[in-house]
C-alpha positions as CSV (number, residue, x, y, z in Angstrom):
1,M,94.2,158.5,-150.6
2,A,93.1,157.4,-147.0
3,Y,95.7,159.5,-145.3
4,E,94.4,162.7,-146.7
5,L,91.0,162.4,-145.3
6,L,89.6,164.1,-142.0
7,A,87.0,161.9,-140.2
8,K,84.6,164.2,-138.5
9,T,82.6,161.0,-137.2
10,P,84.0,158.1,-135.0
11,V,86.5,156.2,-137.2
12,N,85.3,152.8,-138.6
13,S,87.7,150.0,-138.8
14,V,87.5,150.2,-142.7
15,D,89.3,153.5,-142.4
16,L,92.4,151.6,-140.8
17,H,95.1,150.3,-143.0
18,S,96.3,147.0,-141.7
19,V,98.6,144.2,-143.2
20,Q,98.5,140.4,-142.1
21,L,101.6,138.3,-141.9
22,G,101.3,134.5,-141.3
23,D,98.1,132.5,-141.9
24,V,98.2,129.8,-139.1
25,G,97.6,130.0,-135.3
26,P,96.1,132.5,-133.1
27,T,95.9,136.2,-134.0
28,V,98.3,138.8,-132.7
29,V,97.8,142.4,-133.0
30,L,100.6,145.0,-133.0
31,L,99.9,148.7,-132.4
32,H,102.9,151.0,-132.8
33,G,103.7,154.3,-130.9
34,L,103.6,157.9,-131.8
35,F,105.1,158.7,-135.3
36,G,105.1,155.2,-136.1
37,Q,103.2,152.9,-138.4
38,G,102.4,149.3,-138.9
39,K,105.2,148.3,-141.0
40,N,107.8,149.5,-138.3
41,W,106.9,146.2,-136.7
42,T,107.5,144.0,-140.0
43,S,110.6,142.1,-138.7
44,I,109.0,141.3,-135.4
45,A,105.8,140.1,-137.3
46,K,107.8,137.9,-139.7
47,A,109.4,136.3,-136.6
48,L,106.2,135.4,-135.5
49,S,104.4,134.5,-138.5
50,D,105.4,130.9,-138.5
51,S,103.0,130.4,-135.6
52,Y,100.7,133.3,-135.5
53,R,98.4,135.5,-137.7
54,V,100.1,138.8,-137.0
55,L,98.2,142.0,-137.7
56,L,100.2,145.3,-138.2
57,V,97.8,148.1,-138.0
58,D,98.4,152.0,-138.8
59,L,96.5,153.9,-136.1
60,P,94.5,156.9,-136.9
61,N,96.6,160.0,-138.0
62,H,99.5,157.5,-139.0
63,G,100.6,155.7,-142.0
64,R,97.9,155.0,-144.4
65,S,95.1,155.2,-142.0
66,V,92.4,158.1,-141.8
67,W,93.2,161.5,-140.4
68,T,90.8,162.7,-137.7
69,E,90.1,166.0,-136.0
70,H,90.4,164.9,-132.4
71,F,92.5,162.5,-130.5
72,S,91.1,160.0,-127.8
73,Y,92.4,156.9,-126.4
74,P,88.9,155.2,-125.8
75,D,87.9,156.3,-129.4
76,M,91.1,154.6,-130.8
77,A,90.4,151.7,-128.6
78,G,86.9,151.4,-129.9
79,T,88.0,151.5,-133.5
80,I,90.5,148.7,-132.9
81,G,88.0,146.6,-131.2
82,Q,85.7,146.9,-134.2
83,L,88.6,145.9,-136.4
84,I,89.1,142.8,-134.4
85,R,85.3,142.1,-134.5
86,D,85.3,142.6,-138.2
87,R,87.9,140.1,-138.6
88,Q,86.4,137.5,-136.6
89,T,83.3,137.9,-138.7
90,E,85.4,137.4,-141.7
91,T,87.4,134.3,-140.5
92,D,84.9,132.8,-138.1
93,H,87.6,131.8,-135.7
94,F,89.7,133.0,-132.8
95,P,87.3,135.0,-130.7
96,Q,90.1,136.6,-128.6
97,V,93.4,138.0,-129.7
98,A,96.6,138.9,-128.2
99,V,97.4,142.6,-128.4
100,V,100.9,144.1,-128.2
101,G,101.2,147.8,-128.1
102,H,104.0,150.2,-127.8
103,S,104.1,153.5,-126.3
104,M,100.9,155.5,-127.5
105,G,99.9,152.1,-129.0
106,G,100.3,150.7,-125.6
107,K,98.0,153.0,-124.2
108,V,95.5,152.1,-127.0
109,A,96.1,148.4,-126.1
110,M,95.4,148.9,-122.3
111,A,92.3,151.0,-123.1
112,L,91.0,148.4,-125.4
113,A,91.8,145.5,-122.7
114,L,89.9,147.6,-120.0
115,S,86.9,148.6,-122.2
116,H,86.5,145.5,-124.3
117,P,88.1,142.6,-122.3
118,E,86.1,140.0,-124.3
119,L,88.2,140.6,-127.4
120,V,91.6,140.6,-125.5
121,E,92.9,137.0,-124.6
122,R,96.2,138.5,-123.5
123,L,98.0,141.8,-123.3
124,C,101.6,143.1,-123.9
125,V,102.5,146.7,-123.2
126,V,105.7,147.8,-124.5
127,D,107.5,150.8,-122.5
128,V,104.6,152.6,-121.3
129,S,102.5,153.0,-118.1
130,P,98.7,153.9,-117.3
131,V,99.8,157.3,-116.2
132,Q,99.9,160.9,-117.1
133,Y,103.3,161.9,-118.3
134,S,104.1,165.5,-117.5
135,T,106.4,166.4,-120.6
136,Q,106.5,165.5,-124.1
137,S,109.3,168.4,-124.9
138,S,111.3,165.8,-127.1
139,F,108.4,164.9,-129.1
140,A,107.4,168.5,-129.5
141,E,110.6,169.4,-130.9
142,F,110.5,166.3,-133.4
143,I,107.2,167.7,-134.4
144,R,108.7,171.3,-134.7
145,G,111.4,170.1,-136.9
146,M,109.1,168.1,-139.5
147,R,106.9,171.0,-139.7
148,Q,109.8,173.3,-140.4
149,L,110.7,171.1,-143.4
150,D,109.7,173.0,-146.7
151,L,108.3,169.9,-148.7
152,D,107.8,172.1,-151.9
153,R,111.4,172.8,-152.0
154,L,112.7,169.5,-150.7
155,A,115.1,167.7,-153.2
156,D,115.5,164.3,-151.4
157,R,115.7,162.2,-148.2
158,T,119.2,163.2,-147.6
159,S,118.4,167.1,-147.5
160,A,115.3,166.1,-145.3
161,D,117.7,164.2,-142.9
162,R,120.2,167.2,-142.8
163,A,117.3,169.7,-142.2
164,L,115.9,167.9,-139.4
165,E,119.3,167.2,-137.5
166,P,119.0,170.3,-135.4
167,Y,115.7,169.1,-134.0
168,V,116.6,165.4,-133.7
169,P,120.1,164.8,-133.1
170,D,119.8,161.1,-132.9
171,K,120.4,159.7,-136.3
172,A,118.2,156.5,-135.6
173,V,115.3,158.4,-134.5
174,R,115.5,160.8,-137.6
175,S,115.6,157.6,-139.7
176,F,112.5,156.4,-137.9
177,L,110.8,159.8,-138.5
178,L,111.6,160.0,-142.0
179,Q,110.1,156.7,-142.9
180,N,106.7,158.8,-142.7
181,L,107.9,161.2,-145.5
182,R,106.2,159.8,-148.7
183,R,106.7,160.9,-152.3
184,V,103.3,161.0,-154.1
185,P,102.7,161.8,-157.7
186,V,101.0,165.0,-158.9
187,T,98.9,165.7,-161.9
188,P,100.1,168.3,-164.4
189,G,99.4,172.0,-163.1
190,E,99.9,171.0,-159.5
191,Q,103.0,172.0,-157.4
192,G,105.7,169.5,-157.5
193,A,109.0,168.7,-159.1
194,G,109.4,166.0,-161.6
195,G,105.9,164.9,-161.4
196,F,105.8,164.1,-157.6
197,A,105.4,165.9,-154.4
198,W,106.7,165.2,-150.8
199,Q,104.1,164.6,-148.0
200,W,104.2,163.4,-144.4
201,Q,101.9,160.5,-143.8
202,M,101.3,161.6,-140.3
203,N,98.8,164.3,-139.5
204,L,101.3,166.5,-137.9
205,A,98.9,169.4,-137.3
206,L,96.7,167.4,-135.1
207,L,99.7,165.7,-133.4
208,D,101.3,168.8,-132.6
209,D,97.9,170.2,-131.2
210,Q,97.1,167.2,-129.2
211,L,100.5,166.1,-128.0
212,G,99.5,166.7,-124.4
213,E,96.4,164.6,-124.4
214,M,98.5,161.8,-126.0
215,G,100.6,162.0,-122.6
216,N,97.4,161.7,-120.5
217,W,95.7,158.6,-119.5
218,P,91.9,158.2,-119.4
219,D,90.8,157.5,-115.8
220,H,87.2,156.4,-116.3
221,F,87.7,152.7,-116.3
222,S,85.8,151.2,-113.4
223,Q,86.9,147.4,-113.6
224,P,90.5,146.1,-114.1
225,Y,91.5,143.8,-116.9
226,T,91.9,140.3,-115.4
227,G,93.7,138.5,-118.2
228,P,97.7,137.9,-118.5
229,T,99.6,141.1,-118.9
230,L,103.2,141.6,-119.8
231,W,105.1,144.6,-119.5
232,I,108.3,145.0,-121.4
233,A,110.3,147.9,-120.6
234,G,113.8,149.3,-121.6
235,A,116.2,149.6,-119.0
236,D,117.4,153.0,-120.4
237,S,113.8,154.3,-120.5
238,R,111.8,156.6,-118.4
239,Y,108.5,155.5,-119.2
240,V,108.2,152.6,-116.7
241,Q,109.2,153.5,-113.2
242,P,108.7,152.0,-109.8
243,E,106.3,154.6,-108.8
244,Y,104.0,153.7,-111.6
245,A,103.6,150.0,-110.2
246,P,100.5,150.8,-108.1
247,A,98.6,152.2,-111.2
248,M,99.7,149.2,-113.6
249,R,98.7,146.5,-110.6
250,S,95.4,148.1,-109.8
251,L,94.2,148.1,-113.6
252,F,95.9,145.0,-114.4
253,P,96.3,142.7,-111.3
254,R,97.9,139.8,-113.4
255,A,100.7,141.9,-114.8
256,R,104.4,141.0,-114.7
257,L,107.5,143.2,-115.6
258,V,110.4,142.3,-117.8
259,T,113.3,144.9,-118.2
260,I,115.6,144.4,-121.2
261,K,118.9,145.5,-120.7
262,N,121.0,148.0,-123.4
263,A,117.3,149.3,-124.7
264,G,115.6,152.6,-124.6
265,H,111.9,153.5,-125.5
266,W,112.0,151.9,-128.7
267,V,113.1,148.6,-127.0
268,H,111.6,146.2,-129.7
269,S,114.1,147.9,-132.3
270,D,117.1,148.1,-129.8
271,Q,117.0,144.7,-128.9
272,P,114.9,142.7,-131.5
273,E,116.0,139.3,-130.9
274,M,115.5,139.5,-127.2
275,F,112.3,141.2,-127.5
276,V,111.0,138.3,-129.9
277,A,112.1,135.7,-127.6
278,I,110.3,137.1,-124.8
279,L,107.2,137.8,-126.6
280,R,107.2,134.4,-128.2
281,R,107.4,132.6,-124.7
282,Y,104.6,134.8,-123.5
283,L,102.4,134.1,-126.3
284,S,102.7,130.4,-126.0
285,A,102.3,130.4,-122.3
286,A,99.1,129.1,-120.8
287,S,96.6,131.7,-119.6
């Protein structure tokens, strides 16, 4: 299975799991954040699929995509760029795409637009900034809780939810994390109850080790991305602050910011209807 592989060389686009919804209109690539997977965006993709070809991607070390030994935003951006090129070759249309990325996926999307602007017609960054974040303490606690689970003795998801609660008090966040807990069949003689075993789809060991790097931002980009750029932030989140505006404007001079009330870091889950309305209006606007 793809999520059990360790890539020792740069990840190829064929190592990424992706699903397309919709078969008409321009292509929109959706990139999830840390602990996520492409299918987390299914409701958003369905809402757009009447007018767009929406590509849901599992980023490396997440979902059904390949596991790697190292974490790098430029490397991930290069892999997504190759995925876009491969799909252009297959379909022979839409030389550029719209890229929407949340949190970690937002940093991948920004790195892609800056390093491969010829592929990105427009960019939407969801609740993250091109800066180094000094703390990832809550995420570290999430990983600690997930790694503490004894998967060999785990009875069911309810038990997993109960065991995670001390580390992840928010029930909605626990539910989000537990979407990554997968029940897989085992062959006779392998450890597992009733012919199956529990596995995390995420590469928790690497995410734990590289969490600080995920909070960083590569600073080697020499030229700004001059295409249309939309920032969507949650009003109750801390990831898009006024002091980050100079960094945003220097790299993305055509950026504009929309803040959604009553939404936190997972703004597209907290206010999905408002998010879709804003995104649809942006995607249909002239460049």
